[in-house]
C-alpha positions in Angstrom: 117.9 104.4 76.0 115.9 102.5 77.9 117.0 104.4 80.8 116.4 107.6 79.5 113.3 106.7 77.9 111.8 105.7 81.4 112.8 109.3 82.8 111.2 111.3 79.9 108.4 109.2 78.2 105.3 110.9 79.0 103.6 107.7 79.5 105.8 106.5 82.3 105.3 109.8 84.1 101.5 109.7 83.6 101.9 106.2 85.1 104.0 107.6 88.0 101.3 110.5 88.9 98.5 107.9 88.7 100.2 105.9 91.4 101.3 108.6 93.3 97.5 110.1 93.3 96.6 106.4 94.3 98.9 106.7 97.2 97.1 110.1 98.5 94.1 108.1 98.1 95.1 105.2 100.6 96.0 107.9 102.6 92.7 109.9 102.5 91.0 106.6 103.7 93.0 106.1 106.8 92.5 109.7 107.7 88.9 108.5 108.6 90.0 106.6 111.5 91.0 109.9 113.5 88.6 112.7 114.7 88.5 115.9 113.1 89.1 118.8 114.5 87.9 122.4 113.8 88.3 126.1 115.0 85.0 127.6 114.2 83.6 131.3 114.7 80.1 132.6 114.6 79.6 136.2 114.6 76.6 138.7 113.7 73.7 141.0 114.8 70.2 140.2 114.5 66.9 142.4 115.0 64.1 140.2 115.5 60.3 141.3 116.2 58.4 138.9 118.7 55.2 138.8 119.4 54.1 139.3 123.4 50.6 139.1 125.3 48.9 143.0 125.6 48.6 142.4 128.9 52.4 142.5 128.8 53.1 144.8 126.1 50.3 146.7 125.1 51.5 146.9 121.4 51.3 143.3 121.1 54.9 142.9 120.3 58.7 143.8 121.1 61.9 144.2 119.1 64.9 141.8 120.2 68.3 143.5 119.2 71.1 140.5 119.9 74.8 140.9 118.9 77.2 137.8 119.2 80.4 136.5 118.8 81.0 132.8 119.3 84.2 131.2 118.9 84.5 127.4 119.1 86.4 124.1 119.1 84.6 121.1 117.6 85.5 117.9 117.5 83.8 114.9 115.5 84.8 111.5 115.7 83.2 108.3 114.1 83.4 105.6 116.4 81.5 102.4 114.9 80.4 102.1 111.5 80.4 98.2 111.2 83.0 97.8 108.3 82.8 101.1 106.5 86.1 102.6 106.7 88.0 99.0 106.5 86.3 98.5 103.3 87.1 102.1 102.3 90.7 101.3 103.2 90.8 97.9 101.7 89.4 99.4 98.3 92.2 102.2 98.5 95.1 99.7 99.3 94.1 97.8 96.2 93.8 100.6 94.0 97.2 101.3 95.2 98.3 98.2 94.3 96.6 98.3 90.8 98.4 101.4 89.9 101.7 100.5 91.0 101.3 97.1 88.9 100.4 99.6 86.1 103.5 101.8 86.8 105.5 98.5 86.2 103.5 97.2 83.5 104.1 100.9 81.8 107.9 100.4 82.2 107.9 96.9 80.7 106.1 97.9 77.9 108.4 100.7 77.1 111.4 98.5 77.6 110.0 96.3 75.0 109.2 98.3 72.8 112.8 100.3 73.0 114.2 96.9 72.8 111.9 96.0 69.7 112.6 99.3 67.6 116.3 99.6 68.9 116.9 96.0 66.9 114.8 97.3 63.9 117.2 100.0 63.7 120.1 97.1 63.9 118.3 95.4 61.1 118.0 98.5 59.0 121.5 99.2 59.4 122.2 95.3 58.5 120.1 95.5 55.3 121.9 98.8 54.6 125.4 97.2 55.0 124.0 94.7 53.0 122.9 96.7 50.0 126.1 98.2 49.9 127.6 95.1 49.6 125.6 94.3 46.7 126.6 97.6 45.0 129.9 96.4 45.6 129.4 93.0 44.3 127.0 94.3 41.2 130.1 96.6 40.5 132.6 93.6 40.7 130.2 91.9 37.8 129.7 95.0 35.8 133.8 95.0 35.7 133.9 91.4 35.0 131.5 91.7 32.1 133.3 94.9 30.8 136.6 92.9 30.8 135.1 90.2 28.9 133.6 92.8 26.3 137.0 94.4 25.8 138.1 90.7 24.5 134.6 90.5 22.3 134.0 87.8 25.1 130.5 89.1 26.2 127.7 90.6 24.2 126.4 94.5 24.7 123.2 92.8 26.3 125.2 91.4 28.9 126.9 94.7 29.5 123.5 96.3 29.4 122.3 94.1 32.1 125.3 94.4 34.2 124.8 98.1 34.3 120.9 97.5 35.2 121.9 95.4 38.1 124.3 98.0 39.6 121.7 100.7 39.1 119.3 98.4 41.0 122.0 97.5 43.6 122.3 101.7 44.1 118.4 101.9 44.2 118.5 99.1 47.1 121.0 101.3 49.0 118.7 104.1 48.6 115.7 102.1 50.0 117.5 100.4 53.1 118.8 104.1 53.9 115.4 105.6 54.1 114.1 102.4 56.1 117.0 102.8 58.3 116.0 106.7 58.8 112.4 105.7 59.4 113.6 103.0 61.9 115.9 105.5 63.8 112.5 108.1 63.9 110.8 105.4 65.7 113.0 105.0 67.9 113.6 108.5 69.0 109.9 108.6 69.3 110.0 105.7 72.0 112.2 107.5 73.5 110.6 110.6 73.7 113.2 112.9 71.9 112.6 115.2 68.9 112.9 113.5 65.8 115.7 115.7 64.5 117.8 114.6 67.2 121.3 113.3 66.3 121.5 109.9 67.6 124.5 107.4 67.0 124.3 104.0 68.1 127.1 101.8 69.5 129.1 99.6 67.6 126.9 96.3 66.7 126.5 94.4 69.6 124.3 91.6 67.7 126.6 89.2 67.4 126.0 87.0 70.3 122.4 85.7 70.2 120.0 85.6 73.0 120.0 82.0 74.8 116.9 79.8 73.6 114.4 79.5 76.3 115.5 77.1 79.3 112.9 74.9 79.8 109.6 73.9 78.5 106.5 76.4 78.1 104.8 75.5 81.2 107.5 76.7 83.3 107.2 80.0 81.5 103.3 80.4 81.7 103.7 79.7 85.8 105.9 82.7 86.0 104.1 84.6 83.9 101.0 83.9 86.1 103.0 84.6 89.3 104.4 88.3 88.2 102.7 89.5 84.9 101.5 93.3 86.0 98.4 93.1 84.0 97.4 89.9 86.1 98.3 91.3 89.0 96.4 94.5 88.4 93.5 92.5 87.5 93.9 90.7 90.8 94.3 94.2 92.3 90.7 95.2 90.5 89.0 92.2 92.1 89.9 93.0 95.3 89.1 96.3 95.2 85.7 95.4 93.6 85.3 93.0 96.7 86.0 95.8 99.1 83.3 97.6 97.4 80.8 95.1 97.9 81.6 95.0 101.5 81.3 99.0 101.6 77.8 98.8 100.1 76.4 96.1 102.5 77.8 98.2 105.3 75.6 101.2 104.5 72.9 98.8 105.7 74.2 98.9 109.1 74.2 101.9 111.6 77.1 104.2 112.5 77.9 105.5 116.1 79.7 108.9 116.5 80.9 111.4 119.1 80.7 115.3 118.5 82.0 117.8 120.9 82.3 121.3 121.2 83.7 123.9 123.8 82.8 127.8 122.8 82.5 131.1 124.6 79.5 133.0 124.0 80.3 136.8 124.0 77.0 138.6 123.4 74.7 141.2 124.2 70.6 141.3 123.9 68.3 144.2 124.4 64.5 144.9 123.9 62.6 147.7 122.7 65.8 149.9 122.9 66.4 149.1 126.6 69.5 148.8 128.2 72.1 145.9 127.0 72.5 142.6 128.7 75.6 140.9 128.0 77.2 137.8 128.4 81.0 136.4 128.3 81.0 132.9 129.4 82.3 129.4 128.3 80.0 126.6 127.3 80.4 123.5 125.9 78.9 120.4 124.7 79.2 116.3 124.2 76.9 114.3 122.2 77.0 110.6 121.1 75.2 110.4 118.0 73.5 106.9 116.5 72.1 106.8 113.2 70.7 104.0 111.3 69.2 104.6 107.7 65.9 102.5 107.3 64.2 103.4 104.1 65.8 105.1 101.2 64.0 104.3 98.3 66.2 101.6 97.0 69.2 103.6 96.9 71.4 101.3 99.1 69.8 98.0 97.0 70.6 99.4 94.0 74.6 100.7 95.0 75.1 96.7 96.3 73.9 95.6 93.1 75.7 98.0 91.0 78.9 96.8 93.3 78.4 93.4 92.9 77.8 93.6 89.1 81.5 95.4 89.2 82.8 92.3 91.2 81.7 89.9 88.5 82.9 91.8 85.9 86.4 92.2 87.6 86.2 88.3 88.2 85.7 87.9 84.4 88.3 90.3 83.2 90.6 88.1 85.7 90.2 85.4 83.9 90.3 86.8 80.6 93.7 88.2 80.9 94.9 84.7 82.2 93.9 82.9 79.2 95.5 85.8 77.2 98.7 85.8 79.3 98.9 81.8 78.7 98.3 82.6 75.0 100.7 85.0 74.5 103.6 83.3 76.5 103.2 80.2 74.3 103.3 82.6 71.4 106.4 84.1 72.7 108.1 81.1 73.5 107.5 79.3 70.5 108.7 82.7 68.4 112.0 82.8 70.2 112.7 79.2 69.4 111.8 79.5 65.7 113.7 82.9 65.5 116.9 81.3 66.5 116.5 78.5 64.3 116.0 81.0 61.4 119.2 82.8 62.6 121.2 79.4 62.3 119.3 78.4 58.9 119.8 82.0 57.2 123.3 82.1 58.8 124.1 78.8 56.4 122.3 80.2 53.6 124.6 83.3 53.7 127.7 81.1 54.0 126.3 78.9 50.7 125.4 81.8 48.9 129.0 83.7 49.2 130.5 80.6 48.2 128.3 79.9 45.1 128.7 83.5 44.2 132.6 83.5 44.3 132.4 80.1 42.2 129.9 81.6 39.7 132.1 84.9 39.3 135.1 83.0 38.8 133.6 80.9 36.3 132.2 83.5 34.5 135.5 85.4 34.4 136.7 82.2 32.7 134.0 81.7 30.2 132.5 78.9 32.2 129.3 80.6 33.3 126.9 82.7 31.8 125.8 86.3 33.0 122.5 85.1 33.9 124.1 82.8 36.3 126.5 85.4 37.8 123.6 87.7 38.3 121.0 85.5 39.8 123.9 84.3 42.2 124.6 88.1 43.2 120.9 88.7 43.9 120.8 85.5 46.0 124.1 86.4 48.1 122.2 90.0 48.7 119.2 88.6 49.7 120.5 86.0 51.9 122.7 88.8 53.8 119.6 91.0 54.3 117.5 88.1 55.4 120.4 87.0 57.9 120.2 90.7 59.5 116.2 90.1 59.7 116.4 86.8 61.3 119.2 88.8 64.2 116.9 91.2 65.0 113.7 89.1 65.1 115.7 86.9 67.4 116.7 89.9 69.9 113.2 91.4 69.4 111.7 88.0 70.2 113.7 87.1 73.1 112.2 90.8 74.5 109.1 89.6 73.4 109.1 86.3 76.0 110.4 88.6 78.8 107.4 90.7 78.5 105.0 87.9 78.1 106.4 86.8 81.3 107.0 89.8 82.9 110.2 89.4 83.6 111.3 92.7 82.0 112.8 95.0 84.9 111.0 98.2 85.7 113.8 100.4 85.6 115.8 102.5 87.9 112.7 104.1 89.4 110.3 106.6 89.2 111.1 109.6 87.1 
């Protein structure tokens, strides 16, 4: 189910598309190091009246007609920019790193969500089985009351209360069935399947509990700080922000570019309707351009201040996420320990409740216990079995929560 969800869930696909866009951005930043080549063409006709001395042209002007077609090959190459392109490349690489970390984080979150809701379905199924067993227990108790009633050893009130117990057990079974349907719908939504999809789970696999934490919580905190996707993404955002500061500072430095052009001038020219003069000759130009901004009204200073503010915010965010991770790991660690202890305790309660109910039923059949005592033991048994199912599901969900908190949950088989 996790594999299927990773392939069709829109959130993981969105994270993958964002990672692809970041990879394209990194390629775009590297393209700035290479020259740009372009084929251009200029064609047109122009009729221009021009002034002339009256001693040359009596009317004081002449008309020039021009027709030209100029194809050209142009090259532009930024040779030196004193850190601009390096900063842009580093920022693009950091952005790609953040997108990849987010992609991994989206998968890990999905793994946890599927795992949690899967065991929620398992717990709902277990509660439904417990409710079914409770109905069977209530039916057995009703038959025991009916048998004593035939010998006038049970009162009408006890018969009515036994019937009420059966009706309540049926109601509990209906409610647990509805809860199972709701839990299954949530699981289908997590996977990305339509709500009316027929999904049948494999036989129950909750007999073997997850292993308890292997060491103290500090080890898990250290592991989380080294591999959690949100921490890695925060570090990547800080690196991108630092590159942004370097880029803003580089704007204060000059640039040196090489401009080259090779062209062919195919044109004609005449004056005042006279004969045409033509040219069909190649030409070219090679220019080294030096540019150094001196004054821009504070634009570069404002850009640098904004970049430094973004960097400071990224530093604060990293610290906050680090503290949040430490808290989440510590909570998840102790939650798993508690959940495993609750399973053991709930199982002991369930065994004791079974023995106690069987004894109460036998005693009631022999007139050594009241129906109130038998009914209380039946309710205690149903509650104990439901609590054990909850405890087992909580143990598996807590194990998944610790894996998520430490960044251990696998990112899946690959991109969709």
